[in-house]
ZANUBA-411338 format. One record per residue: chain; x, y, z of N, C-alpha, C, O in turn. Coordinates in steps of 0.05 Angstrom, whole numbers. Layout:
! residues N
   ch     n.xx     n.yy     n.zz    ca.xx    ca.yy    ca.zz     c.xx     c.yy     c.zz     o.xx     o.yy     o.zz
    A        X        Y        Z        X        Y        Z        X        Y        Z        X        Y        Z
...
This chain:
! residues 379
   ch     n.xx     n.yy     n.zz    ca.xx    ca.yy    ca.zz     c.xx     c.yy     c.zz     o.xx     o.yy     o.zz
    A       17      -24        0        0        0        0       18       25        0       38       26       13
    A        9       45      -15       25       69      -17        7       93      -24       -8       91      -44
    A        8      113       -8       -7      138      -14       13      161       -7       14      170       16
    A       28      169      -27       51      187      -22       47      214      -36       41      215      -60
    A       51      235      -21       51      262      -32       80      270      -38       97      271      -20
    A       86      274      -63      112      282      -72      113      312      -77       94      324      -87
    A      135      325      -70      139      353      -75      166      357      -89      187      348      -78
    A      166      369     -112      190      374     -128      194      404     -130      175      418     -136
    A      219      413     -127      225      441     -130      233      447     -159      253      435     -169
    A      218      464     -172      225      472     -199      241      498     -197      232      518     -187
    A      266      496     -208      283      519     -206      274      541     -225      269      536     -249
    A      271      565     -214      259      587     -230      279      599     -250      302      592     -251
    A      269      617     -266      284      629     -287      296      657     -279      310      670     -295
    A      290      665     -255      301      690     -244      313      685     -217      307      665     -204
    A      331      702     -208      345      697     -182      326      693     -159      308      708     -154
    A      331      671     -144      316      665     -120      289      653     -124      275      647     -105
    A      281      648     -150      254      638     -155      254      608     -156      270      595     -170
    A      237      596     -140      232      567     -140      203      562     -136      189      576     -121
    A      192      543     -151      164      536     -149      161      507     -140      174      489     -151
    A      145      502     -120      139      475     -110      117      462     -126       96      474     -130
    A      123      438     -135      103      422     -151       96      398     -135      114      381     -130
    A       71      395     -126       63      373     -109       43      355     -124       25      365     -138
    A       46      329     -121       28      310     -133       29      283     -118       47      279     -101
    A       10      266     -123        8      241     -109       16      217     -126       11      216     -150
    A       29      198     -113       34      171     -125       21      151     -107       26      150      -83
    A        3      135     -118      -15      118     -102      -16       90     -113      -16       86     -138
    A      -15       70      -95      -19       42     -104        7       27     -105       28       38     -102
    A        4        1     -110       27      -17     -110       48      -11     -132       40       -6     -155
    A       73      -11     -125       94       -4     -144       96      -25     -166      103      -18     -189
    A       89      -49     -161       91      -71     -181       65      -76     -195       61      -98     -207
    A       46      -57     -194       20      -61     -208       25      -65     -238       43      -53     -249
    A        8      -82     -250       12      -87     -279        4      -64     -297       12      -64     -320
    A      -12      -45     -287      -20      -22     -303      -16        4     -287      -13        4     -263
    A      -16       26     -302      -12       52     -290      -32       71     -301      -40       70     -325
    A      -42       89     -284      -61      110     -291      -49      137     -284      -41      141     -261
    A      -50      155     -303      -40      182     -298      -63      201     -301      -76      203     -322
    A      -69      217     -279      -90      236     -279      -78      263     -273      -62      266     -254
    A      -86      284     -288      -76      311     -283      -98      331     -289     -116      326     -305
    A      -96      354     -276     -115      376     -280     -101      403     -280      -79      405     -269
    A     -115      423     -291     -106      451     -291      -79      455     -305      -62      470     -296
    A      -75      440     -328      -53      447     -345      -56      476     -355      -37      491     -356
    A      -81      483     -363      -88      511     -365      -94      519     -336     -115      511     -325
    A      -77      535     -324      -78      539     -295     -103      554     -286     -109      553     -262
    A     -117      567     -304     -141      582     -297     -166      564     -300     -188      574     -300
    A     -162      538     -303     -185      519     -305     -186      501     -281     -170      482     -279
    A     -203      507     -262     -203      492     -237     -224      470     -234     -221      455     -214
    A     -244      467     -251     -263      445     -247     -249      417     -245     -258      401     -229
    A     -229      412     -261     -215      387     -259     -200      383     -233     -199      361     -222
    A     -189      405     -222     -177      403     -195     -197      396     -174     -191      380     -156
    A     -221      406     -177     -243      399     -158     -250      369     -161     -256      356     -141
    A     -250      359     -185     -256      331     -189     -235      314     -175     -242      295     -160
    A     -210      320     -179     -189      304     -166     -188      308     -136     -180      290     -122
    A     -196      331     -126     -198      336      -98     -218      315      -86     -213      304      -64
    A     -240      310     -100     -259      291      -90     -252      262      -96     -261      243      -83
    A     -235      257     -116     -227      230     -123     -205      220     -104     -204      196      -98
    A     -187      238      -95     -165      229      -78     -174      214      -53     -162      193      -48
    A     -194      222      -38     -201      206      -15     -212      179      -22     -208      160       -7
    A     -225      176      -45     -234      150      -55     -209      132      -60     -209      108      -53
    A     -189      144      -73     -165      128      -79     -150      121      -54     -139       99      -51
    A     -150      140      -35     -136      134       -9     -150      111        6     -136       93       16
    A     -176      111        6     -191       90       19     -186       63        5     -181       43       18
    A     -187       64      -22     -182       39      -37     -154       29      -33     -150        4      -31
    A     -135       46      -30     -107       38      -25     -106       25        3      -93        4        6
    A     -118       37       23     -117       26       50     -130       -2       51     -121      -18       67
    A     -150       -6       35     -163      -32       34     -150      -52       15     -160      -75       12
    A     -129      -44        2     -116      -62      -16     -131      -67      -42     -129      -89      -53
    A     -147      -48      -51     -164      -52      -74     -152      -42     -100     -163      -47     -122
    A     -130      -28      -99     -119      -16     -123     -104      -38     -140      -88      -52     -129
    A     -111      -39     -165      -99      -58     -183      -80      -44     -203      -69      -56     -221
    A      -77      -18     -199      -60       -2     -216      -44       18     -199      -52       24     -177
    A      -23       28     -210       -7       49     -198      -19       75     -209      -22       78     -233
    A      -24       95     -191      -36      120     -199      -17      143     -194       -4      144     -173
    A      -14      161     -214       -2      187     -209      -24      207     -212      -38      207     -233
    A      -28      224     -192      -50      244     -192      -38      271     -188      -26      277     -167
    A      -41      288     -208      -31      315     -207      -54      335     -208      -62      344     -230
    A      -66      342     -185      -90      360     -185      -84      388     -195     -102      402     -205
    A      -59      397     -193      -52      424     -202      -25      421     -218       -4      427     -207
    A      -28      411     -242       -4      402     -257       12      426     -268       34      421     -278
    A        3      450     -265       17      473     -275       20      495     -253        7      516     -255
    A       36      490     -233       39      510     -212       52      536     -222       48      557     -211
    A       67      534     -244       79      558     -256       57      577     -265       58      602     -261
    A       36      566     -277       14      583     -288       -3      595     -266      -16      615     -270
    A       -2      583     -242      -18      595     -220       -7      622     -211      -22      637     -199
    A       17      628     -218       29      654     -210       24      676     -230       32      699     -226
    A       11      669     -252        8      689     -274      -16      707     -268      -37      703     -281
    A      -13      725     -250      -35      744     -243      -27      772     -252       -5      781     -248
    A      -46      785     -265      -41      813     -274      -66      829     -269      -87      824     -281
    A      -64      850     -252      -86      867     -246     -112      851     -240     -133      857     -250
    A     -109      832     -221     -131      816     -211     -142      797     -231     -163      785     -227
    A     -129      793     -253     -137      773     -273     -117      751     -275      -93      756     -275
    A     -126      726     -275     -109      703     -277     -105      695     -306     -124      688     -320
    A      -81      697     -315      -74      690     -343      -61      663     -342      -36      660     -346
    A      -77      642     -337      -66      615     -333      -64      598     -358      -56      575     -356
    A      -72      609     -381      -72      593     -405      -45      595     -420      -38      577     -435
    A      -30      616     -416       -6      621     -431       18      626     -413       15      638     -391
    A       41      618     -422       66      624     -410       73      653     -417       78      659     -440
    A       73      672     -398       78      700     -404      105      706     -415      109      726     -429
    A      125      688     -410      152      692     -421      154      686     -450      168      700     -465
    A      140      665     -459      142      657     -487      117      664     -503      118      665     -528
    A       94      668     -489       69      671     -503       56      645     -512       35      646     -525
    A       69      623     -506       59      596     -515       38      586     -496       40      587     -472
    A       16      576     -508       -5      562     -494        8      538     -479       23      523     -491
    A        2      535     -453       13      513     -438        6      486     -448       20      466     -443
    A      -15      484     -464      -23      458     -475      -18      457     -505      -33      444     -520
    A        3      470     -514       12      468     -542       42      464     -543       57      469     -523
    A       51      454     -566       80      450     -571       93      431     -552      116      436     -544
    A       79      410     -543       92      389     -528      111      374     -546      107      373     -570
    A      131      361     -534      152      348     -551      140      326     -569      122      312     -562
    A      152      324     -593      146      303     -612      164      279     -604      188      278     -613
    A      154      261     -589      170      239     -579      180      220     -601      201      208     -599
    A      164      218     -622      172      201     -645      198      211     -657      217      196     -662
    A      200      237     -662      224      249     -673      247      245     -653      270      240     -662
    A      241      247     -627      262      245     -607      274      217     -605      298      214     -600
    A      258      196     -610      268      168     -605      270      151     -631      277      128     -629
    A      262      162     -653      261      145     -677      287      131     -684      287      107     -689
    A      309      145     -683      335      133     -689      343      112     -669      354       91     -677
    A      337      117     -644      344       97     -623      328       71     -626      337       50     -617
    A      305       72     -639      288       48     -642      293       34     -669      284       11     -672
    A      308       46     -687      311       35     -714      323        7     -713      344        2     -701
    A      308      -12     -725      316      -40     -727      314      -56     -702      324      -79     -701
    A      302      -46     -681      302      -60     -655      275      -72     -648      273      -88     -630
    A      254      -65     -663      228      -76     -657      226     -105     -666      240     -113     -685
    A      211     -121     -652      208     -150     -657      179     -157     -664      162     -140     -667
    A      174     -183     -665      147     -192     -671      130     -195     -645      108     -204     -646
    A      141     -186     -623      128     -188     -597      118     -161     -589      133     -142     -584
    A       91     -159     -586       78     -133     -580       87     -123     -553       94      -99     -550
    A       87     -140     -532       95     -131     -505      124     -122     -505      130     -102     -492
    A      141     -136     -519      169     -128     -521      172     -100     -533      187      -83     -523
    A      156      -95     -555      158      -70     -568      149      -47     -551      161      -26     -550
    A      127      -51     -536      117      -30     -519      137      -23     -497      143        0     -491
    A      149      -45     -485      169      -40     -464      193      -26     -475      205       -9     -462
    A      202      -34     -499      225      -21     -512      219        9     -517      236       26     -511
    A      196       15     -527      189       43     -533      189       59     -508      200       81     -507
    A      177       49     -487      175       63     -462      203       67     -449      209       89     -439
    A      219       47     -451      246       50     -440      263       70     -455      278       85     -444
    A      259       71     -482      274       89     -498      264      118     -493      281      136     -492
    A      238      122     -490      228      148     -483      238      157     -456      246      180     -453
    A      238      139     -436      248      146     -410      278      155     -411      286      174     -397
    A      294      141     -427      322      148     -430      325      175     -442      342      191     -434
    A      308      181     -462      309      208     -475      302      230     -455      315      250     -454
    A      281      225     -439      273      245     -419      296      250     -399      302      273     -393
    A      308      228     -390      329      231     -370      354      245     -381      369      257     -366
    A      357      244     -407      381      256     -420      378      286     -425      397      299     -432
    A      353      296     -422      348      324     -428      360      343     -407      361      337     -383
    A      368      367     -417      377      388     -399      358      411     -402      361      428     -420
    A      338      413     -384      317      434     -387      329      462     -385      346      467     -368
    A      320      480     -402      331      507     -403      313      527     -389      320      550     -387
    A      290      518     -378      272      536     -364      256      520     -344      255      496     -344
    A      242      535     -326      224      522     -308      201      507     -323      193      485     -314
    A      192      519     -344      170      506     -360      180      479     -372      165      460     -372
    A      205      478     -381      215      453     -392      219      433     -369      214      409     -374
    A      228      441     -346      230      423     -323      203      410     -317      201      386     -314
    A      182      427     -317      156      417     -311      146      397     -332      136      375     -325
    A      150      403     -357      141      385     -379      155      358     -378      142      337     -381
    A      181      359     -373      195      334     -372      187      317     -348      185      293     -350
    A      181      330     -325      172      315     -301      145      302     -307      141      279     -300
    A      127      317     -319      101      306     -326      103      282     -345       91      262     -342
    A      120      286     -366      124      264     -385      136      240     -372      130      217     -380
    A      154      244     -354      167      222     -340      146      205     -325      148      180     -325
    A      127      218     -313      106      203     -299       85      191     -317       73      171     -311
    A       80      204     -340       57      196     -357       64      177     -379       47      163     -389
    A       90      176     -388       96      163     -413       91      133     -413       87      121     -434
    A       92      121     -389       89       91     -387       62       83     -375       59       61     -366
    A       43      102     -376       16       96     -365       -2       85     -387       -2       94     -410
    A      -19       65     -379      -39       54     -398      -62       73     -401      -75       72     -422
    A      -67       90     -381      -89      109     -383      -78      137     -375      -66      139     -354
    A      -81      156     -392      -72      184     -387      -96      202     -392     -105      206     -414
    A     -106      214     -370     -130      231     -372     -123      259     -363     -114      263     -340
    A     -127      278     -380     -119      306     -376     -145      322     -372     -161      325     -391
    A     -150      331     -347     -175      344     -341     -174      374     -346     -157      388     -335
    A     -192      384     -363     -194      412     -370     -222      422     -367     -239      408     -355
    A     -228      446     -376     -255      456     -379     -255      475     -403     -234      483     -412
    A     -279      482     -412     -282      502     -433     -290      528     -420     -285      533     -397
    A     -302      545     -436     -310      572     -427     -337      570     -412     -339      574     -388
    A     -358      565     -427     -385      559     -417     -394      535     -433     -400      539     -457
    A     -396      512     -422     -396      488     -438     -410      464     -425     -414      463     -401
    A     -418      445     -442     -426      419     -434     -402      401     -431     -381      407     -442
    A     -405      379     -416     -383      359     -413     -377      347     -441     -394      341     -456
    A     -350      345     -446     -342      332     -471     -314      321     -469     -300      327     -450
    A     -306      306     -489     -280      292     -490     -266      297     -516     -279      299     -537
    A     -240      300     -515     -223      299     -539     -206      274     -538     -193      269     -517
    A     -204      259     -559     -187      236     -559     -180      229     -588     -188      242     -607
    A     -164      208     -591     -155      199     -617     -175      180     -630     -188      164     -615
    A     -178      180     -656     -198      163     -669     -194      133     -664     -213      118     -662
    A     -168      125     -661     -162       96     -657     -172       87     -630     -175       63     -625
    A     -177      105     -611     -185       98     -584     -215       96     -581     -225       91     -559
    A     -229      100     -602     -258       97     -602     -265       73     -620     -254       71     -642
    A     -284       56     -612     -302       59     -589     -291       48     -562     -306       45     -543
    A     -264       43     -561     -253       32     -536     -260       49     -512     -266       39     -490
    A     -260       76     -515     -265       94     -492     -294      103     -491     -300      123     -478
    A     -312       89     -505     -340       96     -503     -350       93     -474     -367      109     -465
    A     -339       73     -459     -347       70     -431     -339       95     -414     -353      102     -396
    A     -316      107     -421     -308      131     -407     -328      154     -413     -335      168     -395
    A     -336      156     -438     -356      177     -445     -382      171     -431     -395      190     -421
    A     -390      146     -429     -414      139     -415     -413      147     -385     -431      160     -375
    A     -392      139     -372     -389      145     -344     -388      175     -339     -399      185     -319
    A     -374      189     -356     -372      218     -353     -398      232     -359     -403      254     -348
    A     -415      220     -376     -439      234     -385     -433      255     -406     -446      276     -407
    A     -414      249     -423     -404      268     -443     -426      273     -464     -438      255     -474
    A     -430      299     -470     -448      307     -491     -436      302     -518     -451      299     -538
    A     -409      301     -520     -396      296     -545     -368      284     -539     -355      291     -519
    A     -359      267     -558     -331      258     -558     -321      265     -586     -330      255     -606
    A     -300      282     -586     -290      294     -611     -262      282     -616     -245      283     -599
    A     -259      270     -640     -234      256     -646     -218      269     -668     -229      280     -687
    A     -192      268     -665     -173      279     -685     -147      264     -682     -137      262     -659
    A     -135      255     -704     -109      243     -703      -87      264     -697      -68      259     -684
    A      -91      288     -708      -72      310     -704      -88      336     -706      -95      344     -728
    A      -92      349     -684     -108      374     -684      -90      398     -690     -100      420     -692
    A      -64      393     -693      -47      414     -703      -32      430     -683      -15      447     -691
    A      -37      426     -657      -24      444     -637       -3      431     -620        9      445     -603
    A        1      405     -623       20      391     -605       10      391     -576       26      396     -558
    A      -16      386     -572      -27      386     -545      -18      360     -530      -11      340     -542
    A      -20      362     -503      -10      340     -486      -24      314     -492      -11      293     -493
    A      -50      314     -497      -64      289     -501      -57      275     -527      -65      252     -531
    A      -42      288     -545      -35      276     -570       -6      266     -570        3      254     -589
    A       10      272     -549       38      264     -548       41      234     -551       56      225     -569
    A       28      218     -534       32      189     -535       18      176     -558       30      159     -571
    A       -7      183     -565      -19      172     -589       -3      177     -614        0      159     -631
    A        8      201     -617       25      207     -640       50      190     -641       58      180     -662
    A       61      185     -618       85      168     -616       79      140     -627       93      130     -644
    A       58      127     -616       52      100     -624       42       98     -653       48       79     -667
    A       27      118     -661       16      118     -688       39      120     -709       39      106     -728
    A       58      138     -703       80      142     -722       99      118     -722      110      111     -744
    A      104      106     -699      122       83     -698      109       60     -713      122       46     -728
    A       83       56     -710       69       35     -724       70       39     -754       74       21     -770
    A       66       64     -763       66       71     -791       93       67     -804       95       60     -828
    A      114       71     -790      141       69     -801      154       42     -796      177       37     -804
    A      139       24     -783      149       -3     -779      128      -23     -787      118      -39     -770
    A      120      -24     -812       99      -43     -821      107      -72     -815      130      -80     -819
    A       87      -87     -806       92     -114     -799      100     -119     -771      100     -142     -761
    A      108      -98     -757      115     -101     -728       91      -93     -711       79      -72     -716
    A       84     -109     -692       60     -103     -675       66      -81     -656       80      -84     -636
    A       54      -57     -661       56      -34     -644       28      -24     -638       16      -11     -655
    A       18      -30     -614      -10      -21     -608      -11        8     -599       10       20     -595
    A      -35       18     -597      -39       44     -584      -38       39     -554      -59       34     -542
    A      -14       39     -542      -10       28     -516      -19       47     -493      -18       39     -470
    A      -27       71     -500      -36       90     -479      -63      101     -487      -65      115     -508
    A      -84       96     -471     -110      107     -476     -110      135     -464     -112      139     -440
    A     -108      155     -482     -103      183     -474     -127      200     -482     -136      198     -505
    A     -136      217     -465     -159      234     -471     -158      260     -455     -148      260     -432
    A     -170      281     -466     -175      305     -451     -204      305     -443     -222      303     -460
    A     -209      308     -417     -237      309     -407     -244      338     -400     -231      351     -383
    A     -264      349     -414     -272      376     -410     -296      378     -391     -318      370     -398
    A     -290      387     -367     -311      387     -346     -325      414     -345     -320      432     -328
    A     -344      417     -364     -361      441     -366     -345      466     -371     -326      466     -386
    A     -353      489     -356     -341      514     -361     -324      523     -337     -325      511     -316
    A     -309      545     -341     -291      554     -320     -305      562     -294     -294      559     -273
    A     -330      571     -296     -344      579     -272     -357      556     -257     -369      560     -236
    A     -354      531     -268     -368      508     -256     -351      493     -237     -350      468     -237
    A     -337      507     -219     -320      494     -199     -336      493     -173     -334      511     -156
    A     -353      472     -170     -371      469     -147     -368      441     -136     -362      422     -150
    A     -372      439     -109     -370      413      -96     -389      393     -108     -382      370     -113
    A     -414      401     -114     -434      382     -123     -426      370     -150     -430      346     -155
    A     -414      386     -168     -404      376     -193     -380      358     -189     -379      336     -199
    A     -361      369     -173     -336      354     -169     -340      327     -156     -328      307     -164
    A     -358      325     -137     -363      300     -123     -376      280     -142     -369      257     -142
    A     -396      289     -157     -409      270     -176     -390      262     -198     -390      239     -206
    A     -374      281     -209     -355      274     -230     -335      254     -220     -327      236     -234
    A     -325      258     -195     -306      239     -183     -318      212     -179     -305      191     -184
    A     -343      211     -171     -357      185     -168     -358      170     -195     -354      146     -196
    A     -364      185     -216     -366      173     -242     -339      164     -252     -336      142     -264
    A     -318      180     -247     -291      172     -256     -282      147     -240     -269      130     -252
    A     -288      146     -215     -282      123     -198     -297       98     -209     -285       77     -210
    A     -322      102     -217     -337       80     -228     -324       69     -254     -323       45     -257
    A     -315       87     -271     -301       78     -295     -276       62     -288     -271       41     -300
    A     -260       72     -269     -235       58     -261     -241       31     -250     -226       12     -254
    A     -263       29     -234     -271        2     -223     -280      -17     -246     -273      -40     -246
    A     -296       -7     -264     -306      -24     -285     -284      -34     -303     -285      -56     -314
    A     -262      -18     -305     -239      -27     -320     -220      -45     -304     -198      -51     -313
    A     -228      -53     -280     -212      -70     -263     -186      -58     -254     -167      -72     -248
    A     -185      -31     -254     -162      -17     -244     -164      -14     -213     -144       -9     -200
    A     -189      -16     -204     -195      -15     -175     -214      -38     -170     -234      -41     -184
    A     -208      -55     -150     -225      -78     -144     -247      -70     -125     -248      -78     -101
    A     -266      -53     -135     -287      -43     -119     -312      -42     -136     -311      -43     -160
    A     -335      -39     -123     -360      -37     -138     -362      -10     -153     -358       11     -141
    A     -367      -11     -179     -368       14     -194     -392       31     -189     -393       55     -194
    A     -413       19     -178     -438       33     -174     -456       31     -199     -449       17     -218
    A     -478       44     -198     -498       42     -220     -486       54     -246     -476       77     -246
    A     -487       38     -267     -475       47     -292     -494       67     -306     -518       62     -308
    A     -483       90     -315     -500      109     -329     -508      100     -356     -497       80     -366
    A     -526      114     -369     -534      108     -396     -513      114     -416     -492      126     -410
    A     -518      106     -441     -498      109     -462     -497      138     -471     -518      151     -476
    A     -473      149     -473     -469      176     -483     -468      176     -513     -469      155     -526
    A     -467      200     -524     -466      203     -553     -441      189     -564     -421      188     -551
    A     -444      179     -589     -421      167     -602     -401      188     -611     -409      211     -614
    A     -377      180     -616     -356      198     -624     -361      210     -652     -373      197     -669
    A     -352      234     -656     -353      248     -682     -326      260     -687     -312      267     -669
    A     -319      263     -713     -293      276     -719     -293      305     -711     -313      319     -716
    A     -271      314     -700     -269      342     -691     -272      361     -715     -281      384     -712
    A     -266      351     -739     -269      367     -763     -298      374     -769     -304      391     -785
    A     -316      359     -756     -345      364     -760     -356      384     -740     -380      391     -741
    A     -340      394     -722     -348      414     -702     -340      441     -712     -317      447     -717
    A     -360      459     -716     -355      486     -724     -347      503     -701     -360      503     -680
    A     -325      517     -704     -317      538     -684     -326      564     -696     -314      575     -715
    A     -347      576     -685     -360      600     -696     -344      624     -686     -339      628     -662
    A     -335      641     -705     -320      665     -699     -335      689     -710     -351      687     -729
    A     -329      712     -699     -341      737     -708     -321      753     -725     -297      752     -720
    A     -331      767     -746     -314      782     -764     -311      811     -757     -300      827     -773
    A     -322      819     -734     -321      847     -725     -325      847     -695     -336      828     -684
    A     -317      868     -682     -321      869     -653     -350      876     -646     -365      888     -662
    A     -358      868     -622     -385      875     -613     -392      862     -587     -375      849     -574
    A     -416      865     -578     -426      853     -553     -446      831     -560     -464      835     -576
    A     -442      808     -548     -458      784     -555     -485      784     -541     -486      789     -517
    A     -505      776     -555     -531      770     -544     -540      743     -556     -547      742     -579
    A     -538      722     -540     -543      695     -550     -573      690     -554     -590      700     -539
    A     -579      675     -575     -606      666     -580     -611      637     -573     -633      627     -573
    A     -589      623     -566     -591      594     -562     -578      586     -535     -561      601     -525
    A     -587      564     -524     -576      553     -499     -557      530     -505     -557      519     -527
    A     -540      523     -486     -523      500     -488     -540      475     -493     -561      471     -480
    A     -532      458     -512     -546      434     -518     -568      437     -538     -579      417     -548
    A     -575      461     -545     -597      466     -564     -588      458     -592     -566      465     -601
    A     -606      445     -607     -600      437     -634     -607      460     -653     -627      474     -650
    A     -589      464     -672     -592      486     -691     -588      475     -720     -578      453     -724
    A     -597      491     -739     -595      484     -767     -576      504     -780     -573      527     -771
    A     -563      495     -801     -545      513     -816     -560      538     -825     -582      535     -836
    A     -549      561     -821     -562      587     -828     -579      598     -807     -588      621     -810
    A     -583      584     -785     -599      594     -763     -584      614     -746     -560      608     -739
    A     -595      637     -739     -581      655     -721     -578      643     -693     -597      634     -681
    A     -553      643     -683     -548      633     -656     -542      655     -637     -543      651     -612
    A     -536      679     -647     -530      702     -630     -532      727     -647     -532      726     -671
    A     -535      750     -633     -532      776     -646     -507      789     -636     -500      787     -612
    A     -494      804     -653     -471      820     -646     -479      849     -646     -484      860     -667
    A     -479      861     -623     -488      889     -620     -464      907     -626     -443      905     -614
    A     -468      926     -645     -447      944     -653     -438      962     -630     -455      972     -615
    A     -412      965     -627     -401      983     -606     -388     1008     -617     -378     1024     -603
    A     -388     1010     -644     -377     1034     -657     -391     1036     -684     -408     1020     -691
    A     -383     1056     -700     -394     1060     -726     -419     1077     -726     -428     1087     -705
    A     -432     1080     -750     -455     1098     -753     -480     1089     -737     -497     1105     -731
    A     -481     1063     -731     -504     1053     -715     -495     1042     -689     -505     1022     -679
    A     -475     1054     -677     -463     1044     -652     -485     1042     -630     -501     1060     -626
    A     -485     1019     -617     -503     1012     -595     -532     1009     -603     -550     1007     -587
    A     -536     1009     -630     -563     1006     -640     -565      981     -658     -584      965     -655
    A     -546      978     -676     -547      956     -696     -541      929     -683     -525      926     -665
    A     -555      908     -693     -550      881     -685     -546      864     -710     -562      864     -728
    A     -523      850     -711     -517      833     -734     -520      804     -726     -507      795     -708
    A     -538      789     -740     -541      760     -733     -516      744     -739     -503      748     -760
    A     -509      726     -721     -487      707     -725     -500      680     -731     -516      670     -716
    A     -493      669     -755     -508      645     -765     -492      620     -760     -467      619     -762
    A     -506      598     -755     -494      572     -754     -484      564     -781     -498      568     -801
    A     -461      551     -782     -450      542     -808     -454      513     -813     -445      502     -833
    A     -468      499     -794     -473      471     -797     -497      463     -780     -505      477     -762
    A     -508      440     -786     -528      428     -769     -514      415     -745     -493      403     -748
    A     -526      418     -721     -514      405     -698     -525      416     -672     -547      427     -672
    A     -510      414     -650     -519      425     -625     -498      443     -612     -474      439     -618
    A     -506      461     -596     -488      480     -584     -474      467     -560     -485      459     -540
    A     -447      464     -564     -431      452     -543     -420      472     -524     -419      467     -500
    A     -412      495     -534     -400      516     -517     -407      544     -526     -414      548     -550
    A     -405      563     -508     -409      591     -514     -387      607     -500     -373      597     -483
    A     -385      632     -507     -366      650     -493     -378      661     -468     -401      670     -467
    A     -363      660     -446     -373      671     -421     -372      701     -421     -390      715     -411
    A     -351      712     -433     -349      741     -435     -364      750     -460     -360      739     -481
    A     -380      770     -456     -398      778     -478     -387      800     -496     -399      807     -516
    A     -364      811     -489     -350      829     -507     -333      812     -525     -316      797     -515
    A     -337      813     -551     -322      797     -570     -306      814     -589     -317      829     -605
    A     -279      813     -587     -263      827     -607     -264      812     -634     -273      789     -635
    A     -256      825     -655     -257      812     -681     -240      787     -681     -218      786     -671
    A     -252      766     -693     -239      740     -694     -244      722     -670     -234      699     -670
    A     -258      731     -650     -262      715     -626     -280      691     -632     -299      693     -648
    A     -274      669     -619     -291      646     -620     -314      650     -600     -310      657     -577
    A     -339      647     -610     -362      651     -593     -378      626     -587     -396      627     -570
    A     -373      605     -602     -389      580     -598     -376      557     -613     -361      561     -632
    A     -382      533     -603     -376      509     -618     -402      495     -624     -419      491     -606
    A     -406      486     -649     -429      471     -657     -420      444     -666     -405      441     -685
    A     -429      423     -652     -421      396     -658     -439      384     -679     -463      380     -675
    A     -428      379     -703     -442      367     -725     -431      339     -730     -416      329     -714
    A     -440      327     -751     -431      300     -758     -416      299     -785     -403      279     -791
    A     -418      320     -801     -406      320     -827     -381      338     -826     -383      362     -819
    A     -357      327     -833     -333      344     -833     -336      369     -851     -348      367     -872
    A     -326      391     -841     -330      417     -855     -305      423     -871     -282      420     -862
    A     -308      433     -896     -285      439     -913     -266      459     -900     -242      458     -905
    A     -276      477     -883     -259      497     -871     -243      487     -848     -225      500     -838
    A     -249      462     -838     -236      452     -814     -212      434     -822     -214      410     -822
    A     -191      447     -829     -166      433     -837     -143      444     -821     -143      467     -813
    A     -122      428     -818      -98      438     -805     -102      442     -775     -106      424     -760
    A      -99      468     -767     -101      474     -739     -130      475     -730     -145      493     -738
    A     -139      456     -715     -167      453     -708     -174      465     -681     -198      468     -675
    A     -155      473     -665     -159      482     -638     -164      512     -636     -158      527     -655
    A     -174      520     -613     -172      548     -605     -145      552     -592     -135      533     -579
    A     -133      575     -595     -108      579     -582     -112      594     -555      -93      599     -541
């Protein structure tokens, strides 16, 4: 049995600066499987931290009773660096202020990092290949010399996550329904996760274009398999981003129920030898992320929504009005913002002032959109 709180000192980039990073390692060291859970990579997104706050006592009890069948790493605040990014009472937790880079973008391409070391070494044994890939990745991580606190943090997280069979990254949207991002190869395998979560949508993309954390391991295994035909290389890590509603939805009642559901999923997968509880109904099936419209405005204005979250809309239907804030009809004119596809409203903007180019909604459809190519994410 093991329930250990680890604290690592991240050396800062300025004199005297050090940041403490705390996380939990739970369960038997020799467990056959590993689960990595993290939240608040975007440091201003706390709903996932609330979920893990409520999950930790469940894991502690399960550990005390000897019920854990997997080793767990739990990072409820995976980005302590971003927690310090406060400016005039506003938390800028999405971006590194030194580089301007989104904390969930430009994660390392592990395939490029280890491709040469793996050349000619894969065998006809799937388990051997997975172990070799993980060992090679671990060696690469250990050989790195981080040049900043942000790089220290990323390497530490990768060291804990790279050999996990399940990697779940807890986020939230702006004002949103529950949903999941994952790789197409992992569906319908993770349909049970969507069911337990009660996800309104599961959006899949092999490469969303941003180098986000949840694509690091799937990209690694996908590319190794593609460049080694005939060698058995599975998608050895079930990796997903879980979007727990909107930023303002950090409440005990949500966190407790979401933790209960996540615990149920872990039990049903035999990662915890405990009763999962009543199984929820089936959630919506996965759809390609290319079929989700990210609605943007072509001028600044103030938003007045005509639709609610979850509401079904048709292409060409007005979903909001943009109230003019300047020009000859300032504060009088309203320009309808139209849906570009059939689907349902997954998310809206919490802030109602929209500068030009702002994303104001996501509409989940089923037909890939011609405009949805390359970079699919919001930055």
